[in-house]
BAVEXVEX-788820 format. One record per residue: x, y, z of N, C-alpha, C, O, CB in turn. Coordinates in steps of 0.2 Angstrom, whole numbers, plus 5000, padded with zeros to 4 digits. Glycine has a CB too. Layout:
<recs>
XYZXYZXYZXYZXYZ...
</recs>
This chain:
<recs>
498750905101498050885100497850845106497650785105498050845094497950865112497850825118497050805119496850755121498050855124496650845116495950835117495650815110495050815109495550905118496050785106495750755100495750675100496350645101496250785094495250645099495150575099494850555092494350575090494650555105495250505089495050485082495150405082495450375086495450515077494750375077494850305075494750305068494250295065494350265079495350315064495350315057495750255054496350255055495650385054495450205051495850155048495750155041495250155038495450085051496350155038496450165030496850105028497450095030496750235029496550075022497050025019497250065012496850095009496649965017497850065011498150095005498450045001498749995003498750155008498350054994498650004989498950044984498750094981498049964986499550024982499950054977500350004973500549954976500350114979500550024967500949974963501650004961501750064961500549964957502049954959502649964956502549994949502049974946503149904955502950044947502850074941502750024935503149974935503450124939502250034931502049994926501849924928501849874924502649984921501749914935501649854938502149794937501949744936500949824936502749824936503349774935503349734941503249754947503949814933503549674940503649624946504349624949504749584948503449554944504449684952505149694955505249684962505849674965505349764953504749674966504749664973504949594974504549544973504149684977505549574976505849504977505749484984505749514989506549504975505549414984505449384991506049394996505949395002505249314990506649394993507249394997507349465001507749465006507849374993507049514998507149575002506449615003506449675006507549624997505949585002505249615003505149635011504849685012504649575001505349585015505349595022505749665025505449705029505549535026506349675022506649735023506349795021506349845024507449725020506049785015505649845012505049865017504949925018505449825005504749815019504149825023504349855030503949895033503749755024504849825033505149855039505349935038505149975042505749815041505649945032505850015031505150055031505150115033506250025025504650035027504050075026503750075033503450135035503550035021503750025037503450025044503750085048503450125051503549965047504450085047504750145051504550215049504550255053505550135050504450225042504250285040503550305043503450355046504250285032503150255043502450265045502450275053502050325055501950205044502850235057502850245064503150305066503050335071503150185067503650325062504050385064503550445064503650495068504650405059503050445060502550495059501950485064501450515064502250505052502050435069501550425074500950395072500450395075501450485078500950365066500350325064500450255066501050235068500250325056499950215067499950145069499950095063499350095059499450125074500450065061500450015056500049945058500349915063501149995053499549925055499149865057499349805053499349755056498449885057499449815047499649765042500049795036499849845034499049725040500449755034500849765027501049705024501249655027501449815029500849705018501049645014501049665006500749715005500649585015501249625002501149634995501449574991501649524994501549694993501449584985501649534980502149574975502249634976501049494976502449534971502949574967502849634963503249674962503249524962502149654962501949714958501549764962501449814960501549694952501349754969501049804973501049784980501249734982500349804970500849834984500849834991500149854994499849894991501449874994499949825000499449845004499649865011500049825013498849785004499449915013499549935020498949955024498549995021500149995020498849935030498249955034498549995040499049975043497849895037498350055040498550105045498050135049497450145047498950165041498250145056497850185060498050255060498650265062497850155068497750295056497950355054497850415059497250415062497650385047498350445061498250505065498050565061498350575056498950515070497650615064497450665060497950725059497750775055496850695063498550715061499050775061499350775054499750825052499550765066499250715050499550715043499050685038498650645040500250675044499050715032498650695027498850625024499450615025498550745022498350585022498550525018499050545013499550505012497950485016498850595009499350605003500050625005500550605002499050664999500150665010500850675013501150615015501750605014500750725018500750575019501050505022501250465016501850435016500550475026500850455011500950415005501550435001501950404999500350405001501650505000502150534997502850515000503350494997502050614996502850525007503450515011503650445011504150425010503350535018503150395011503250325011503450305005503950265004502550285013503150324999503350304993504050324991504450284988502850324987504250394992504850414990505450384995505950364992504850494991505250385001505750355006505950275004506550255004505550355013505450235002505550165001505850164994506250114993504850125001505650204989505950204983506750214983507150184980505650254978506950264987507650284988507950224992508550204991507650344993507650194997507950135000508050074995508650054996507450105006507650064991507750014986508350024981508749984980507049994982508350084979508850114974509550114977510050094975508650174971509550144983510150154987510450094989511050084990510050204993510050044990510249974992510449934987510749874988509749944997510349954980510449914975510049844974510349794972511249894974509449854976509049784977508749764970508549714969508449794982508749814965508549794958509049814953509449864955507849834957509049784948509549794943509449864939509949894937509549744937508849884938508649944935508349994941508249974947508049934930508250054939507950104943507250084945506850074941508050174940507150084952506450064955506050134956506350184958506550024961505450124954504950184955504250154956504050094954504950224949503850184960503150174962502750204956502950254954502950194969502250174955501750204950501450264953501450274960501150154948501250314950500950374952500250354955499950314953500850434947500050384961499450374964499450314969499850284970498950364959498850304971498650254976497950254977497550294975499050264983497750194980497050194982497050194990497450164993496650124979496550224993496450235000495750215002495250244999496650305003495650165006494950145008494850145015495350115019494850075005494350165018494250175025493850115028493350085024493950235027493950095034493650035037493450055044493750095048494049975037492850025046492650035053493049985057493349935055491850025054493049995064493449945068493249875068493649825068493349975076492549865066492349795066492549755060492549695060491549795066492849795055493149755049493849745049494149715045492949795043494249775054494949775055495249705054495749695050495149815061495049655058495349595058495249555052495749525049494949545064494649565048494649535041495049575036495349535032493849545039495149635037495649675032496349645034496749635029495549745033496549645040497249615041497349545038497849535035497349615049496849505039496949435036496949435029497349405026496349395038496549485026496549485018497249515016497549485011496049545016497549555020498249585018498749535019499249525015498449645022498749495025499249445026499149385021499649355020499049415033498649375018498549315013498649345006498349315001497849285014498949395004499049424997499249374992499049364987499449484997499749334994500049284990499549234987499449214982500649244993499149214992498649164991498049194986497849164981498349134997497849254988497349294985497549304977497049294973497249354988498149314976498349334969498449264965498749274959498949374969498349214968498349154963497749144960497649104955498549084968497249184962496549174959496349244955495949234951496049164965496649304957496449364954497049404953497549404956495949404959497049444947497549484945497449554950496949564953497549504938498049584950497949654954497449694951497049734955498649684954497449704944496949744941496249724943495749764944497049744933496049664943495449634945495249654952494749684954495349554944495749644957495749664964495549734965495149754968496349634968495949774962495949844963495249874960494949914963496549884959495049854954494449874951493849854956493349894957494349844944493849794958493349774963493349814969492749834972493449694965493949834972493949874978493649944976493249974980494649884980493749974971493550034969492750034968492350074970493850064962492549984965491749974964491449954971490949984972491649914959491749914975491449904981491349964986490849974989491849854985491850004985491850074989491450124985491450184988492550094991491250114980490850164975491350224974491050274974490250184979491950214972492350264970492350274963492550224959493150244973492150324960492150334953492850334950493250364953491750404951492950304945493550304942493550294934492950274931493950244944494050314931494050304923494650254922495150254925494250374920494450204918494950154916495550184914496150154916494650114910495650234910496250264908496750284913497350294912496150314903496450294919496850314925497050264930497350274935496550374929496850204929497050144933497750134932498050154927496550084931498050094937498750084936498950044930498550004928498950034942499450074926499650044920499849974920500149954925500150094917499649934915499849864915500649854914500949904911499449824910500849804915501549784914501649794906501249764902501749714916502249824904502349834897502749774894502849774888502749894896
</recs>
């Protein structure tokens, strides 16, 4: 694709299955490095990654040679296997089905990066469900409550 020029910035958000708080501070950096490797191996540009115990935010400069759905499938399966194979949790780790993907113009990138970097602070004020619902509404993404990420059981 030598003659193809794009600028596609996507923030992806996805949760631990049942929004369980399984991502531990002592290994989350290793998880994020692993996810970064998957994304960069597919020649996408990782701009920011962070999360809290029940979900992850990733900002990507997406190359058009791979769909978001294929990249997310690969990232979620690969990182799930990394967590399980490394024995980082006592029980089997899984990601919730689905994800949210939101596009941004170049002028918004620095603000989105800062937002992702400050996830821990942000979630002292808002729950994940509040945050996610607000994102869907802000981007005017139609949704049904029953299909939102399931709450912690």
